[in-house]
N, C-alpha and C positions, 0 to 999 in steps of 0.2 A: 798146124798146131805149133805154137811158139814155146820155146824153152827159155828159162832164165838161168844164167850162170852167175854165181855170186859167191863171196866168202862171208859166212855168217858172222855176225857180231857176237860179242860175249853177252850172256844173259845177265840180268840184274842180280841173280842169285849166285853168280860165280865171282870169286875174287881172282881167279887165275885166267889163263888164256886157253883153256881146254876146248877142243872142238872148234877152234877159230882158224886153224892153219889150213884146213882142207877147203877146196873149192867144191861147190854143190851145183848140180844141174837138176832143175825142177821144171816140170811142165806147167804152163798156165792153164787154168780151168777152161774147158771147152763148153761146159754147160753149168748152169747154176745148181747149187745144192738145194734139196727140198727137205722139209721136215715131215716126219711121220706124226700124224695127229694123235695116234693112240699111245705110242711109246715115247715120243719126243726125240727119237733118233734123227740124225741128219744123214741123208743118203745122196748119192750121185751116181749117174750112169757112166761117168767118165773114170775109167780105171787108171789112166795115166797120171792122175793126181796123186796116186799112192806111190808113185815111183820117185825115188830120191837117190841120185847117184853122186858119189863122192870121188874127187880126184885130187892128187897131191899138188898139181899145178894148174894154173889157168889155161896154159897152152894145151894140156892134155884134154881138158874139158871141151875146149873149142875144137880140137882135132876129132874128138868123138862125135860131136854134133855135126861137123862137116862131113865126116865119113858116112854118116847115116842119113844125110840130107835133111837134118832137123834145122829149122829156122831158130835162131837164138839171139838173145840180147845179153850183153855182158854188163853187169853192174859192178863198177870198181868200188872197193871198200873205202870208207872214209878213214883217214888217218889223222888222229889228233895227237899232237906231241904230248907225251906224258912227262910231267915235271916230278922228278923224284925229290922227296924231302924226307927228313927224319921225323920220328915221332916227337922229338923234343921241339921241333919247329912249331907245333901246335901251342906251346906254352911260352914262346919267345916274347919278351917284353917289348921289342921293337918291330913287331910284325905290323903290316898295313892291313886294315880291315875295310 
C-alpha cells in the first residue's frame, strides 16, 4: 500500500492560509468504492482510506513512513509568487489590462 505525503493547498472558500502549513500523509485507495443501491451511500472495505495523519514538517512525515515500512510518494507544493498590491491599484488610471 502506497502513501501520499503532501501539503494541502488552500481551498477556494478561504482567504487566508489556514490548514496549509501542515504536511499530510494519506494512503492511496487499495480497492474501489461501491455504491449501495438502496440508500445511495458509498462504501469501501479499505479502512486505511479513513486515516489522515498531519505532521509539522515534511521530514517528520517521511521519517514516520520509513520507520513503519510504508512506501510513500512525496508531492511537493506548487509555489506561486504572490504579488501584493493595494486596493487603490484596482482603480488606477494607468494600469495595463
